[in-house]
N, C-alpha and C positions, 0 to 999 in steps of 0.2 A: 888560581886563574880567576880573573875578574869576570862576573856575569854581565852579559851585554843585553839581557832582556828576561822576561818572565819565563819560567819553565812550563812544560806541557801541563804538569800537575796544577800549577798556579792558574793557568788559563781555564782549566776545567772546573776548578773550585770557585771561580768567580760566579756568584749567583745570578746577577742581572747585568750582563755585559751590554754595552751600548749597541743599539741596532746598527748593523752594517760594519761593526768593528771586526778586527781579526779574530778576537775571542769568540764572538757570536757565530761567525762563519765556521770556525773550527769545531765548536760545540755541535752545530747543526750537522756537519759532515760526519763526526763521530757517531752521532745519534742515528743518522741514516745507515751507516755501516752496521751498527748494532741491530737495528730493525731488520735489515736485510739478512743478517746472520740468523736471527730468530725465525724469520719466515722460512729460510732454508732448512732450519732444524725442524720446524713444524711440518714442512712438506715431506721430509725424510721419515718423520714419525707416522704421518698419514700412510705412506707407502708400506711401512712395516706392519700396520694393523689392517691394511686393505681398505682404507677410506679415501675418497677423493679429497683434494686440498684446494683451498681458495684463499685469496687475500681480499679483504673487504675494505681496505683503506680508501680506495677511490671508487668503490662499487656503488652504483646508483640504486638506492632502496626507496620505494614509494612508501608513504605513510600507511596506506592500506595493508601493504605487505608486512611492514614492521609490527603492526598491531595483531598479526596472527598469533603472536606470543605476547602476553601482557608484560609490562615493564618489570613488575616484581618477580615474575617467573623467570624472565630473561636474566635478571641480575642473579637470582639464586642458582640457576643452572649454567650461567655463562654461555648462553645460547641465544642466537637471534635468527629470525626468518629473513632471508634476503631475496627470496623469489617465491611468488604464489600466483600461478596462472589459473587457478581454479581446479585444474586436473592434476597439476604437479606442484609440490611444495618442497623447497630446499631450505634447510636450516644449517647454520654454522655453529659448531660447538668447540670450546676450548678443550674439553675432556669428554670422551665418548664413554659414558658409564650407564648404569642401569636406569638412572633417573631420566637421562636423555632418551634411552630406548623406550621408556614408558611414555615420554612426551611424543615420540614418533608415532606410537600406536594410538595415542589419544587424538593427535591431529589427523591421522588417517581415518579413524572412525567418525570424527566430528565433521570433517570436510569431504569425506568420500573421495579422497585424492591419494595419489602416490607420494610418499614422503621419503626423502633421501637426506642424509646428514653428511656434511663436509667438515673436515677438521680445519680449525682456524687458530691463529696465534692470539695471545692475550692482547697484543697491539690491535689486531683486526677487530676483536670483540669490542675493545674500548672505543675504537673509531665508529663502529656501527651503533653501539649503545648510546653514544652522545646524541644520536638522532631522536631518541625518545623525548629529549628536552624541547625539541622543536614542535612536538605534536600539541595541538590544542587540548586543553583540559576539558573533558566532557563529564557532565554530571552523571553519576552512577544511576543506571536505569534498572529498577528491580522488576523482573518479570514474575508476576504472581501477587499474592496477597501478603502484605507484611503485617503480621500481628505482633504488636508490641507487648512486652512483658507486663506493662501496667494494665493493658486491656485484659490479658488473661487473669490478672489479679482481681480486676473489677468483676469479671464473670465468676471467679471463684467466690467472691463475697456475695454476689447477688443470686447466683444459681446454685442452690443447695440440692433441690430435687428437680426432676424433669418437669413438674408442673410449673416451676419458676421460669423455665425456659419457654414454656407455652405462653406465659403471660408477657415475657419480655419481647417475644416475636411480634406481638400486637402493637408494641410501642415504638419500634424502630423503623427507620427508612428501609427501602428495598435493598440498597447497597449494604447497609449495616446488617440487614437480616441474613444475607448469605454469609457475611463474616461472622456473625453471631452463631449461626448454626455450625460452622466449621470450628470456631474457637471452642464452643461448648463440647463438641465432639472430641476435640483434643484433650480437653480437661477431663472428660469422662472416659478417656483411654479407648475410644471407639476405633475399631479397625475399618469400619465401613459406614457411610451415611447413605440411607435409602430415602429418596424423595419420590413419592408415588402419587400420581394423579388418580383419584377415584371419582365416582359419579358426582358427589356433592362437594367434596373438598380435597385437599392435598395432605397426605400423611407423611410425617417425618419420623424415620426410625433409625436408631443406632444399633450396630452390632457390637456388643460389648462382651468380651471374653467368649466370643463364638455364638452368643445368643442375641436374637433381635429383640429390641425394646421400643415400644411406641413412646415418642418423646414430645411430639407437638403436632398440632393441626393448623394448616394455613388455608386462608380463604381461596376458593377456586379461581376467583377473578384475578388474583395476583400471580397465578402460575405462569402465564406467558412471559411476564417480566422477569420472574425468578429464573426460569430456565434460560432465557436470553442472556442474563447476567452470568450464569454458570458457563454457558457456551462461549461467551466472550472471553472469560478467564481461560478456558481450555482450548481456545483458538479453533472452535468448531463452527460450522456454517449455521447461522441463525435461521435462515429461511428453509432449511431442510428438516422436516418434521416427520416424514414418512419412511425414513431409512435409519438404521442404527448408525451411530457415530461414536468414535473413541478419541479421546484427547487426554491431555495432562497439563498440570501447572504445579508451581512450587510455592509453598508457604514458608517464609523465612522467619525463624525465631532467633532469639539472642544467641543461644548456644547450640542450636540444632536446626534442621530443616525437615520439612515434611513434603514428600512427593505425593501428589494427589492424582490418581488415575480416574478419569471420568468416562462413564459409559452411558449413552443415551439410547433408549429403546422405545419405539412407538408402541402404544397400547390402545385399547378401545376408548379410554377416557383421556388420552393425551400421552405425552412422553413420560417415561419413567427414568429417573436418573439415579445412578449409583456412583458414589465417590469413594474410592479406596484410599485410605490414609497410610502411607508408608513412612514411619519414623526412621531416619538414618541411624539413630542410636541403637535400634533394635537389632541391627546386623552384628553388633559386638557382644551379644549375650554369651556367657560362658557355659561350659558343660554342666556345672553345678547349678546354675540358674535355670537351665533347661529342665532339671529334675533328674539328671543322671547321678548315680552314686553306687557305692559298693562294687559288686562284681561287674555290673553293667558298665560302670565308668572305667574300671580296669581293663575290660575287654576292648572297649572302643579306643581308649587311650593307647593301648598296645597296637591295635590293628592300623591306626592311622599313621603310625611310625614306619610301617612297612613300605618299601620303595615301589612296590607294584601290587596289582590285584584290584579287586572291585569291592566297594562298600556301597550297599544298596539300602535305602530307606523305603518303607512301605506304609500304606495307610490311605484313607480317602482324602479328598480335597479338604483343606482346612485342618489337617492333623499336625501341622508343624514340620513337615518333611523338609521344606526348603530352609527353614530357620536352622534346623539341625545341620544341614549341609553348609550353610554360611558359617556356623560356629566352628565346624571342622576346618573350613578354609581360613578363617581368622587365626586359628591355632597353628596352622601349617604355613601361613604366609610370612615369608622373610626374604631378604635380599638375594639369597642363594637359590631360591626356588621359583621356577616359572610356572604360573598357574593360568590356565585359560578356561573360560566357561562358555557354554552355549545354553541360553535360557529362553523361556517363553512365558512372560517377558522378564527383563532384568528388574528385579524387585528392589535391590539395594546396591549402591555403588560401593565397591571395595577398593581402597587405594592399593596400588601395586599388583592388582589382578586384572588381566585382560579379559573383559567381558563382552560377549557378542549375543545378539538376539535373533531368533528365528523370524523368517517372514515367508511369503509365498514361494520365493525362489531359493531360500536358504533354510532347508529343513534340518532336523537334528542329525539325520544320516549324512547329508552333504556337508554340513558344518563340521561334524566329527571327523570326516575324512580330511578336511583342510586343516583342522586343529592338530591332528597327529603329525602332519608335515612340518608344523612349527616347533617340533621337538620340546613339548612341555614336560615338566615333571609330574604335574597334577592336572587332571581334566575333570571338570564338572559338567555333566549332561543333565539338563533340567528334568528330563523324563525319558525313559525307554518305552516307546510306544509300539514298536514294530520289530520284525526280525532283522531288517537292515541295520537299524540303530543298535540292536542287541549284539549282532555279530561284530560290528566295528568296535563297540565298547569292549567286548570280550577280547578281541585281538589286541586292542590297545593295552588292556590289563595284562596280557601275556607277554607284551614286548617292552616292559620296563616302565609303564606308566601307572600311577595310582588313579583310578577312575572312581568318581563319586556320582551317584545317580539316584533317581527315584523310580518306583514301579508301582502300579496300582494293584494291590492285593489287600485282603482284609487284615492280614497279619504277617509276621516274619516267616511263619511256617509255610506260607503259600508262595514264597519267592521262587524257590527252585522249580516247583511244578509250573509256575507261570512262565518261566524262561523256557522250560521244555515244551510247553503247549504252544509257544510262539515258533518253535522249530529250532531252538538253539541246540548245537551238538553237545551231547553230554560229556564227551571226552575233552572238549575245550572249556565248557562251563566249570567243570570240577576244579581244575587248577587255577581258574581265573577268579572265582568268588571267594572273598575273604570273610565277610560278615554280612548278615542280614539284620536290619533293624525294623521292628514293628513299633508304632507309636500312636498315641492319641493325646489330645490336650484336654485337661479337666480344669474347671474353675477352682480357684483357691478360696477357702472360707475367709470371710472378713475377720481379721484379728480383733476388731473392736466389739463385735457382737456375737462371736461364736461361743458355744457352750456345749457341755456334754449332753447327749440325748440317749433315749432308749429306743432301740429299733423294734419294729413290728416283728412278730415271731417268724412269719414267712420270710421276710427279708433277712432276718438274722440267720435262719437255717440256710438260706442261699449263700450268705457270706461264709458260713462255716464249710459248706460244700466246696467252695472255691479255694479257701485257705487250707482246707484239709488235703488238697492235692499238691501243696508245695513239696518239692523233692526233699527227702531226708538229708541229702548232702548239700542243701542250699545254705547260704549264710544266714537266712532268716528262720528263727525259731518262734512259732506262734502258739500261745496257750489258748486253745479254742474255748476254754471255760471262763476266761477272764478278758473279754474283749470290750474295748471302750471306743465309742464313736462320737462324732460331734456334728452339730448343725448350727445354723445362724438364722435369726429372725429378720435381719436388715436394720440398718441405721443410717444416719446422715453421712457417715464416712463412706459407705458403699452405695449411697443413693437408694437405699431400701432394697437392694438386690440380694444382700446376704453374701455376696462373693466379691472379691477384689483381686484381679489378676488371674493368670493361668500358669499351669505347670504341666510338664509332660509325664506320661506314664509309658514305660518302655518294656520291650522284650528284645534282647540282643543275642543273636545266635552266631557263635563263631563256627565256621565250617572246618571241622577237624578232619583228620585223615580217614576215619571210619565213614564219615558222611560223604567225603569225596569219592571213596570207593563205591558207595551205593549210587552216587550220581552217575558215575561212569556206566553202571549197569542200565541206567535209563528208566528204572521202574520205581523211583522213590516217590511215595505218596506223602501227604501232609501228616497222616497218622504215623508213618514211619519216622518222619522228622521229629514229631512231638515226642515219640518214644525215646529217640536218641538224645534230644535236648534235656529230657527229664533225667536221663542218666548223667548228664553233665551238670545238673543242678541249676539249670536256667529257669527262672520264674516267668510267668506270662504277664501280659499287660494288666489284666484284671487283678492278678495277685499283687503286682507292684502298686496298682491304684488303691487296693484295699489296705495295704500296709501303710500307704500315705494317709488314708482315711483314719486309720487307728492312731496316727500321730497328730491328727487334727489339722492336717494340711488341706484336705478336701473332704467331701462328703461321700457316703456310700451311694446316694442317688446319682451323683455326678459320675462315679466310676461305672455304674451299671448303665448309665445313659449312653456312654461312648464305647464301652468295652465288652458288653455282654449282650 
């Protein structure tokens, strides 16, 4: 049979048919049918998973609404924002997965708005995504101080000792002075910058490895301009000088960022400013880097794998409790696990973790009640301060959640008595508590200038008394007649301090069946707990510290400074 025209296949295979031709019309018709089928298929899929459906092909999206999600993020997640009223945000997603859920939570917290996700087809997404090309290209605006790597290198070359910083401050402009102080603090690994107005001048101090050091003196006449500059960066009110103010800003580095929390406090000689430096990379520290090892490491590694119960860290402010909790979260954080925190304040941002912060109307107790309704696997409570928070945390630990928290006691042995003194019910506390961690931070000796030293006889006897109490069934065997210890004089590498960095010393108490039975009785004292942990072979913080001192990691003075 003779063909009288092209087949359907021939028509569809024609790449660029003439506009208005039969081929072009046929291709358009087939394309419309295909799109309609895909939309129907997407709508059916939305119904099956319980999400609303929408087609965005002809939906009017304003530029302001579109930029709710930046272009790169939209492309990565195949998600666009198509409605933003300020109170309500609607996003369309091709695939509703964990990353889109995380985006929902992020938008909710950032905009204080209700967020709902609609399922959309690939065609809908492509139609909406094309609108990004119509947006004007805006120059990136950096909020905060951007310190370049070459600036840090310059300071590294010029500032060897703190006296060098004092000289440099006198040579730079006001704007450079604030940047110089912050950059030098980062180089010195400072956790806090204290700028304090005194009667005749202004003192600059850095807290390095937990100890304050005087680093520079600034003329009193320059103080108003300096604090105005700092307030400007932290978005505080410059004209308010008689009330405390808190703010923050971010320093952007090449491979990291530093969140700076600023606190201004009125004093008799002018305002005092403290800037706390939070390096985002510090949140990723491992258990081994914390100073955990041996039996302590084995106990904690085992306990965090349990699906429920409570892990509590104890110690005074600045003992590293929050860092330990973040390390646990980092180790447990994966796509299959939902983690929610309530903190005061949020110190480090953790990808994949839903973090919330307390305020006047959102307390630990109220927040914890709401968090439990979110059905998380792991909950982190910044601190257990009162009975309400303790009771909710215990109930959460008993109902299938792993709860991480801190409590203020001197050591791990005081954890159970502290809960009982708050009014916690012994028969609930016993099955809920998995492990108690006592910890302190000690400075590490500088590797460049440390050397073996001879201890004073009184100090040596004190050391022997502590080490002599190590349980016989402990993993550590110490020869009290052959003890070696180390010290350091200070050098350019440690800026004359003799120490560089910090490490934790720990006591970790697993709550075994015998201890749980005693908790239920309600009359468990610290003495009783120490006796039972001795039988388990657990060593104390002081003993852990002195063992690290024998290995040349820290000094005996440091251990006794924080643990005895």
